[in-house]
MOPAC internal coordinates of N, CA, C and O (Angstrom, degrees):
PM7 1SCF
backbone

  N    0.0000 0     0.00 0     0.00 0    0    0    0
  C    1.4452 1     0.00 0     0.00 0    1    0    0
  C    1.5325 1   107.48 1     0.00 0    2    1    0
  O    1.2310 1   120.92 1   -40.88 1    3    2    1
  N    1.3303 1   115.85 1   139.12 1    3    2    1
  C    1.4552 1   120.95 1   179.83 1    5    3    2
  C    1.5224 1   109.25 1  -104.40 1    6    5    3
  O    1.2310 1   121.16 1   -46.56 1    7    6    5
  N    1.3391 1   115.38 1   133.44 1    7    6    5
  C    1.4518 1   123.24 1   176.93 1    9    7    6
  C    1.5251 1   107.53 1  -114.00 1   10    9    7
  O    1.2310 1   120.11 1   -50.56 1   11   10    9
  N    1.3246 1   117.40 1   129.44 1   11   10    9
  C    1.4558 1   122.69 1   177.26 1   13   11   10
  C    1.5278 1   107.58 1  -105.95 1   14   13   11
  O    1.2310 1   120.64 1   -59.72 1   15   14   13
  N    1.3339 1   116.38 1   120.28 1   15   14   13
  C    1.4561 1   122.90 1   178.85 1   17   15   14
  C    1.5271 1   107.64 1  -107.54 1   18   17   15
  O    1.2310 1   120.15 1   -51.15 1   19   18   17
  N    1.3236 1   117.32 1   128.85 1   19   18   17
  C    1.4585 1   122.49 1   176.70 1   21   19   18
  C    1.5243 1   108.16 1  -115.67 1   22   21   19
  O    1.2310 1   121.07 1   -55.13 1   23   22   21
  N    1.3294 1   115.55 1   124.87 1   23   22   21
  C    1.4615 1   122.17 1  -179.70 1   25   23   22
  C    1.5255 1   107.50 1  -117.18 1   26   25   23
  O    1.2310 1   120.39 1   -52.83 1   27   26   25
  N    1.3347 1   116.86 1   127.17 1   27   26   25
  C    1.4601 1   121.87 1   179.50 1   29   27   26
  C    1.5262 1   109.83 1  -134.14 1   30   29   27
  O    1.2310 1   120.67 1   -23.98 1   31   30   29
  N    1.3269 1   116.33 1   156.02 1   31   30   29
  C    1.4687 1   118.39 1   175.23 1   33   31   30
  C    1.5249 1   110.14 1   -64.28 1   34   33   31
  O    1.2310 1   120.54 1   -33.69 1   35   34   33
  N    1.3159 1   116.58 1   146.31 1   35   34   33
  C    1.4606 1   119.73 1   174.28 1   37   35   34
  C    1.5202 1   108.48 1   -62.29 1   38   37   35
  O    1.2310 1   120.63 1   -28.20 1   39   38   37
  N    1.3130 1   116.41 1   151.80 1   39   38   37
  C    1.4631 1   121.62 1  -175.37 1   41   39   38
  C    1.5265 1   112.93 1   -59.85 1   42   41   39
  O    1.2310 1   119.66 1   148.64 1   43   42   41
  N    1.3317 1   118.25 1   -31.36 1   43   42   41
  C    1.4596 1   120.66 1  -176.71 1   45   43   42
  C    1.5269 1   113.15 1   -94.78 1   46   45   43
  O    1.2310 1   119.91 1  -168.94 1   47   46   45
  N    1.3418 1   117.77 1    11.06 1   47   46   45
  C    1.4643 1   122.09 1  -179.81 1   49   47   46
  C    1.5252 1   108.97 1  -104.04 1   50   49   47
  O    1.2310 1   120.95 1   -43.35 1   51   50   49
  N    1.3236 1   115.78 1   136.65 1   51   50   49
  C    1.4525 1   120.69 1   177.74 1   53   51   50
  C    1.5249 1   109.69 1   -58.99 1   54   53   51
  O    1.2310 1   120.84 1   -49.35 1   55   54   53
  N    1.3282 1   115.99 1   130.65 1   55   54   53
  C    1.4666 1   122.28 1  -179.08 1   57   55   54
  C    1.5320 1   108.14 1  -123.02 1   58   57   55
  O    1.2310 1   119.64 1   -95.69 1   59   58   57
  N    1.3475 1   118.30 1    84.31 1   59   58   57
  C    1.4596 1   119.80 1  -176.29 1   61   59   58
  C    1.5306 1   112.89 1   -62.63 1   62   61   59
  O    1.2310 1   119.98 1   146.76 1   63   62   61
  N    1.3096 1   117.64 1   -33.24 1   63   62   61
  C    1.4611 1   119.92 1   178.29 1   65   63   62
  C    1.5251 1   110.32 1   -67.69 1   66   65   63
  O    1.2310 1   120.09 1   137.31 1   67   66   65
  N    1.3106 1   117.43 1   -42.69 1   67   66   65
  C    1.4564 1   121.30 1   176.33 1   69   67   66
  C    1.5225 1   111.54 1   -63.10 1   70   69   67
  O    1.2310 1   120.25 1   140.10 1   71   70   69
  N    1.3522 1   117.13 1   -39.90 1   71   70   69
  C    1.4655 1   120.91 1   178.26 1   73   71   70
  C    1.5232 1   110.79 1   -64.09 1   74   73   71
  O    1.2310 1   120.00 1   140.82 1   75   74   73
  N    1.3316 1   117.60 1   -39.18 1   75   74   73
  C    1.4668 1   121.04 1   178.57 1   77   75   74
  C    1.5257 1   110.87 1   -65.20 1   78   77   75
  O    1.2310 1   120.22 1   137.80 1   79   78   77
  N    1.3295 1   117.18 1   -42.20 1   79   78   77
  C    1.4641 1   120.50 1   178.17 1   81   79   78
  C    1.5328 1   109.88 1   -65.23 1   82   81   79
  O    1.2310 1   120.41 1   137.96 1   83   82   81
  N    1.3262 1   116.83 1   -42.04 1   83   82   81
  C    1.4627 1   120.10 1   178.86 1   85   83   82
  C    1.5272 1   110.58 1   -60.83 1   86   85   83
  O    1.2310 1   120.26 1   134.70 1   87   86   85
  N    1.3293 1   117.10 1   -45.30 1   87   86   85
  C    1.4617 1   120.98 1   178.59 1   89   87   86
  C    1.5305 1   110.78 1   -60.57 1   90   89   87
  O    1.2310 1   120.46 1   136.28 1   91   90   89
  N    1.3285 1   116.72 1   -43.72 1   91   90   89
  C    1.4712 1   120.45 1   179.60 1   93   91   90
  C    1.5302 1   111.08 1   -63.17 1   94   93   91
  O    1.2310 1   120.07 1   138.44 1   95   94   93
  N    1.3245 1   117.48 1   -41.56 1   95   94   93
  C    1.4588 1   120.43 1   179.08 1   97   95   94
  C    1.5238 1   111.31 1   -65.39 1   98   97   95
  O    1.2310 1   120.64 1   138.45 1   99   98   97
  N    1.3269 1   116.39 1   -41.55 1   99   98   97
  C    1.4660 1   119.63 1   178.39 1  101   99   98
  C    1.5268 1   110.89 1   -64.54 1  102  101   99
  O    1.2310 1   119.94 1   143.60 1  103  102  101
  N    1.3343 1   117.72 1   -36.40 1  103  102  101
  C    1.4617 1   120.22 1   179.16 1  105  103  102
  C    1.5294 1   111.77 1   -72.88 1  106  105  103
  O    1.2310 1   120.16 1   163.83 1  107  106  105
  N    1.3315 1   117.31 1   -16.17 1  107  106  105
  C    1.4642 1   122.28 1   175.98 1  109  107  106
  C    1.5257 1   111.29 1   -95.53 1  110  109  107
  O    1.2310 1   121.22 1  -154.00 1  111  110  109
  N    1.3327 1   115.28 1    26.00 1  111  110  109
  C    1.4640 1   122.56 1   177.40 1  113  111  110
  C    1.5287 1   112.29 1    63.09 1  114  113  111
  O    1.2310 1   120.84 1  -135.08 1  115  114  113
  N    1.3237 1   116.00 1    44.92 1  115  114  113
  C    1.4518 1   122.39 1   172.92 1  117  115  114
  C    1.5305 1   107.34 1  -123.23 1  118  117  115
  O    1.2310 1   120.59 1  -109.89 1  119  118  117
  N    1.3484 1   116.47 1    70.11 1  119  118  117
  C    1.4673 1   120.09 1  -175.46 1  121  119  118
  C    1.5245 1   112.34 1   -76.65 1  122  121  119
  O    1.2310 1   121.26 1   -10.47 1  123  122  121
  N    1.3170 1   115.20 1   169.53 1  123  122  121
  C    1.4506 1   121.48 1   172.14 1  125  123  122
  C    1.5185 1   115.13 1    86.16 1  126  125  123
  O    1.2310 1   119.75 1  -170.55 1  127  126  125
  N    1.3156 1   118.09 1     9.45 1  127  126  125
  C    1.4649 1   119.24 1   177.47 1  129  127  126
  C    1.5230 1   109.00 1   -70.88 1  130  129  127
  O    1.2310 1   120.58 1   -48.32 1  131  130  129
  N    1.3065 1   116.50 1   131.68 1  131  130  129
  C    1.4625 1   120.29 1   177.00 1  133  131  130
  C    1.5204 1   110.68 1   -80.20 1  134  133  131
  O    1.2310 1   120.33 1   137.99 1  135  134  133
  N    1.3257 1   116.97 1   -42.01 1  135  134  133
  C    1.4641 1   120.88 1  -179.12 1  137  135  134
  C    1.5238 1   109.34 1  -165.41 1  138  137  135
  O    1.2310 1   121.05 1   -27.27 1  139  138  137
  N    1.3105 1   115.60 1   152.73 1  139  138  137
  C    1.4611 1   122.79 1   173.69 1  141  139  138
  C    1.5200 1   106.81 1  -130.13 1  142  141  139
  O    1.2310 1   120.64 1   -48.75 1  143  142  141
  N    1.3164 1   116.39 1   131.25 1  143  142  141
  C    1.4603 1   121.50 1   177.91 1  145  143  142
  C    1.5208 1   108.43 1  -123.85 1  146  145  143
  O    1.2310 1   120.63 1   -49.19 1  147  146  145
  N    1.3067 1   116.40 1   130.81 1  147  146  145
  C    1.4555 1   121.96 1   179.48 1  149  147  146
  C    1.5260 1   107.71 1  -105.94 1  150  149  147
  O    1.2310 1   120.90 1   -49.22 1  151  150  149
  N    1.3126 1   115.89 1   130.78 1  151  150  149
  C    1.4563 1   120.73 1  -179.43 1  153  151  150
  C    1.5166 1   110.77 1  -134.60 1  154  153  151
  O    1.2310 1   121.24 1    25.91 1  155  154  153
  N    1.3151 1   115.24 1  -154.09 1  155  154  153
  C    1.4642 1   120.38 1   179.23 1  157  155  154
  C    1.5215 1   109.44 1  -141.64 1  158  157  155
  O    1.2310 1   121.80 1   -26.37 1  159  158  157
  N    1.3273 1   114.16 1   153.63 1  159  158  157
  C    1.4611 1   121.76 1   177.48 1  161  159  158
  C    1.5203 1   107.54 1  -121.18 1  162  161  159
  O    1.2310 1   120.92 1   -47.77 1  163  162  161
  N    1.3227 1   115.85 1   132.23 1  163  162  161
  C    1.4613 1   122.55 1   178.77 1  165  163  162
  C    1.5187 1   107.36 1  -122.73 1  166  165  163
  O    1.2310 1   120.39 1   -48.81 1  167  166  165
  N    1.3287 1   116.85 1   131.19 1  167  166  165
  C    1.4631 1   121.87 1   175.97 1  169  167  166
  C    1.5226 1   108.94 1  -104.71 1  170  169  167
  O    1.2310 1   120.84 1   -51.00 1  171  170  169
  N    1.3210 1   116.00 1   129.00 1  171  170  169
  C    1.4617 1   122.70 1   176.37 1  173  171  170
  C    1.5175 1   108.20 1  -116.45 1  174  173  171
  O    1.2310 1   120.25 1   -42.49 1  175  174  173
  N    1.3145 1   117.12 1   137.51 1  175  174  173
  C    1.4591 1   120.93 1   172.88 1  177  175  174
  C    1.5163 1   107.89 1  -114.65 1  178  177  175
  O    1.2310 1   121.41 1   -54.23 1  179  178  177
  N    1.3359 1   114.91 1   125.77 1  179  178  177
  C    1.4610 1   120.51 1  -179.71 1  181  179  178
  C    1.5198 1   108.77 1  -126.82 1  182  181  179
  O    1.2310 1   120.87 1   -13.98 1  183  182  181
  N    1.3508 1   115.95 1   166.02 1  183  182  181
  C    1.4643 1   120.68 1   175.66 1  185  183  182
  C    1.5204 1   109.76 1   -54.78 1  186  185  183
  O    1.2310 1   121.03 1   -32.19 1  187  186  185
  N    1.3267 1   115.63 1   147.81 1  187  186  185
  C    1.4654 1   120.29 1   179.48 1  189  187  186
  C    1.5264 1   111.89 1   -54.97 1  190  189  187
  O    1.2310 1   120.10 1   138.61 1  191  190  189
  N    1.3236 1   117.41 1   -41.39 1  191  190  189
  C    1.4653 1   120.02 1  -179.57 1  193  191  190
  C    1.5280 1   110.20 1   -72.92 1  194  193  191
  O    1.2310 1   120.03 1   140.01 1  195  194  193
  N    1.3195 1   117.55 1   -39.99 1  195  194  193
  C    1.4519 1   121.01 1   179.66 1  197  195  194
  C    1.5153 1   114.30 1    75.84 1  198  197  195
  O    1.2310 1   119.62 1   160.96 1  199  198  197
  N    1.3053 1   118.33 1   -19.04 1  199  198  197
  C    1.4595 1   121.22 1  -178.37 1  201  199  198
  C    1.5226 1   111.38 1    78.86 1  202  201  199
  O    1.2310 1   121.29 1   -12.30 1  203  202  201
  N    1.3104 1   115.14 1   167.70 1  203  202  201
  C    1.4663 1   120.63 1  -179.05 1  205  203  202
  C    1.5236 1   109.95 1   -66.52 1  206  205  203
  O    1.2310 1   120.90 1   -43.80 1  207  206  205
  N    1.3151 1   115.88 1   136.20 1  207  206  205
  C    1.4619 1   120.90 1   175.78 1  209  207  206
  C    1.5153 1   114.81 1    74.28 1  210  209  207
  O    1.2310 1   119.64 1  -157.62 1  211  210  209
  N    1.3291 1   118.29 1    22.38 1  211  210  209
  C    1.4617 1   119.30 1  -175.97 1  213  211  210
  C    1.5279 1   112.00 1   -65.74 1  214  213  211
  O    1.2310 1   119.66 1   148.88 1  215  214  213
  N    1.3450 1   118.25 1   -31.12 1  215  214  213
  C    1.4701 1   119.71 1   178.44 1  217  215  214
  C    1.5222 1   110.97 1   -63.32 1  218  217  215
  O    1.2310 1   120.20 1   138.09 1  219  218  217
  N    1.3200 1   117.23 1   -41.91 1  219  218  217
  C    1.4638 1   120.99 1   178.29 1  221  219  218
  C    1.5260 1   111.14 1   -65.24 1  222  221  219
  O    1.2310 1   120.50 1   142.97 1  223  222  221
  N    1.3407 1   116.65 1   -37.03 1  223  222  221
  C    1.4732 1   119.94 1   177.88 1  225  223  222
  C    1.5239 1   110.84 1   -66.23 1  226  225  223
  O    1.2310 1   120.28 1   140.13 1  227  226  225
  N    1.3250 1   117.06 1   -39.87 1  227  226  225
  C    1.4664 1   120.34 1   177.22 1  229  227  226
  C    1.5238 1   109.79 1   -62.09 1  230  229  227
  O    1.2310 1   120.21 1   134.42 1  231  230  229
  N    1.3311 1   117.21 1   -45.58 1  231  230  229
  C    1.4679 1   120.26 1   177.51 1  233  231  230
  C    1.5280 1   111.28 1   -58.65 1  234  233  231
  O    1.2310 1   120.09 1   136.29 1  235  234  233
  N    1.3169 1   117.44 1   -43.71 1  235  234  233
  C    1.4662 1   121.33 1  -179.70 1  237  235  234
  C    1.5282 1   110.92 1   -63.57 1  238  237  235
  O    1.2310 1   120.32 1   136.66 1  239  238  237
  N    1.3445 1   116.99 1   -43.34 1  239  238  237
  C    1.4655 1   121.10 1   178.12 1  241  239  238
  C    1.5313 1   110.20 1   -61.00 1  242  241  239
  O    1.2310 1   120.68 1   135.33 1  243  242  241
  N    1.3308 1   116.30 1   -44.67 1  243  242  241
  C    1.4681 1   120.43 1  -179.80 1  245  243  242
  C    1.5209 1   110.91 1   -63.04 1  246  245  243
  O    1.2310 1   120.42 1   134.37 1  247  246  245
  N    1.3108 1   116.80 1   -45.63 1  247  246  245
  C    1.4583 1   122.22 1  -176.27 1  249  247  246
  C    1.5290 1   111.80 1   -70.51 1  250  249  247
  O    1.2310 1   120.28 1   137.35 1  251  250  249
  N    1.3515 1   117.08 1   -42.65 1  251  250  249
  C    1.4567 1   120.68 1  -171.39 1  253  251  250
  C    1.5288 1   114.30 1   -92.62 1  254  253  251
  O    1.2310 1   119.71 1   157.60 1  255  254  253
  N    1.3254 1   118.15 1   -22.40 1  255  254  253
  C    1.4604 1   119.62 1  -173.12 1  257  255  254
  C    1.5266 1   113.68 1  -124.74 1  258  257  255
  O    1.2310 1   120.03 1   135.09 1  259  258  257
  N    1.3119 1   117.54 1   -44.91 1  259  258  257
  C    1.4575 1   120.38 1  -171.36 1  261  259  258
  C    1.5219 1   113.73 1   -87.36 1  262  261  259
  O    1.2310 1   119.71 1   162.88 1  263  262  261
  N    1.3140 1   118.15 1   -17.12 1  263  262  261
  C    1.4595 1   120.77 1  -179.86 1  265  263  262
  C    1.5177 1   110.04 1  -135.58 1  266  265  263
  O    1.2310 1   121.77 1   -17.27 1  267  266  265
  N    1.3237 1   114.21 1   162.73 1  267  266  265
  C    1.4596 1   121.25 1   171.88 1  269  267  266
  C    1.5258 1   105.67 1  -106.75 1  270  269  267
  O    1.2310 1   119.72 1   -77.11 1  271  270  269
  N    1.3322 1   118.14 1   102.89 1  271  270  269
  C    1.4673 1   120.30 1  -172.39 1  273  271  270
  C    1.5262 1   113.95 1   -63.39 1  274  273  271
  O    1.2310 1   119.42 1   166.10 1  275  274  273
  N    1.3123 1   118.71 1   -13.90 1  275  274  273
  C    1.4548 1   120.57 1   177.52 1  277  275  274
  C    1.5275 1   110.81 1   -71.71 1  278  277  275
  O    1.2310 1   120.48 1   141.88 1  279  278  277
  N    1.3449 1   116.68 1   -38.12 1  279  278  277
  C    1.4659 1   120.11 1  -174.36 1  281  279  278
  C    1.5289 1   114.00 1  -122.17 1  282  281  279
  O    1.2310 1   119.84 1   175.77 1  283  282  281
  N    1.3399 1   117.91 1    -4.23 1  283  282  281
  C    1.4610 1   120.31 1  -176.00 1  285  283  282
  C    1.5284 1   111.59 1  -129.56 1  286  285  283
  O    1.2310 1   121.51 1   -31.05 1  287  286  285
  N    1.3234 1   114.71 1   148.95 1  287  286  285
  C    1.4614 1   122.74 1   170.41 1  289  287  286
  C    1.5237 1   107.55 1  -107.25 1  290  289  287
  O    1.2310 1   120.53 1   -23.77 1  291  290  289
  N    1.3081 1   116.59 1   156.23 1  291  290  289
  C    1.4632 1   120.24 1   175.27 1  293  291  290
  C    1.5149 1   109.20 1  -138.28 1  294  293  291
  O    1.2310 1   121.84 1   -22.17 1  295  294  293
  N    1.3089 1   114.09 1   157.83 1  295  294  293
  C    1.4691 1   121.54 1   169.87 1  297  295  294
  C    1.5188 1   106.32 1  -147.08 1  298  297  295
  O    1.2310 1   120.79 1   -25.90 1  299  298  297
  N    1.3154 1   116.10 1   154.10 1  299  298  297
  C    1.4568 1   119.35 1   178.20 1  301  299  298
  C    1.5114 1   109.01 1  -139.31 1  302  301  299
  O    1.2310 1   122.04 1   -22.71 1  303  302  301
  N    1.3415 1   113.70 1   157.29 1  303  302  301
  C    1.4559 1   120.06 1   179.11 1  305  303  302
  C    1.5201 1   109.10 1  -151.40 1  306  305  303
  O    1.2310 1   121.00 1   -26.16 1  307  306  305
  N    1.3121 1   115.69 1   153.84 1  307  306  305
  C    1.4588 1   120.46 1   172.85 1  309  307  306
  C    1.5070 1   108.76 1   -77.90 1  310  309  307
  O    1.2310 1   120.90 1   -48.13 1  311  310  309
  N    1.3300 1   115.88 1   131.87 1  311  310  309
  C    1.4745 1   120.14 1   177.44 1  313  311  310
  C    1.5131 1   108.96 1   -85.15 1  314  313  311
  O    1.2310 1   121.22 1   -30.78 1  315  314  313
  N    1.3096 1   115.26 1   149.22 1  315  314  313
  C    1.4672 1   118.63 1  -179.89 1  317  315  314
  C    1.5075 1   111.55 1   -88.45 1  318  317  315
  O    1.2310 1   120.10 1   180.00 1  319  318  317

């Protein structure tokens, strides 16, 4: 089973990379952008069964290893 984890900066955290992309898009005649946020995507492959409590383990991995909960949000989903 494939799990897709998306990590993005929290909305109230300065995102200099997102600001740079927004500026570049506006300079390429793409006006009117409200905000751009740059994050990361991580793909995990686990056994089909996953074992008991695999959702909680995924949350723990995301919170403790793949993201910095002080400045980043994460979400995950099973890929089809």
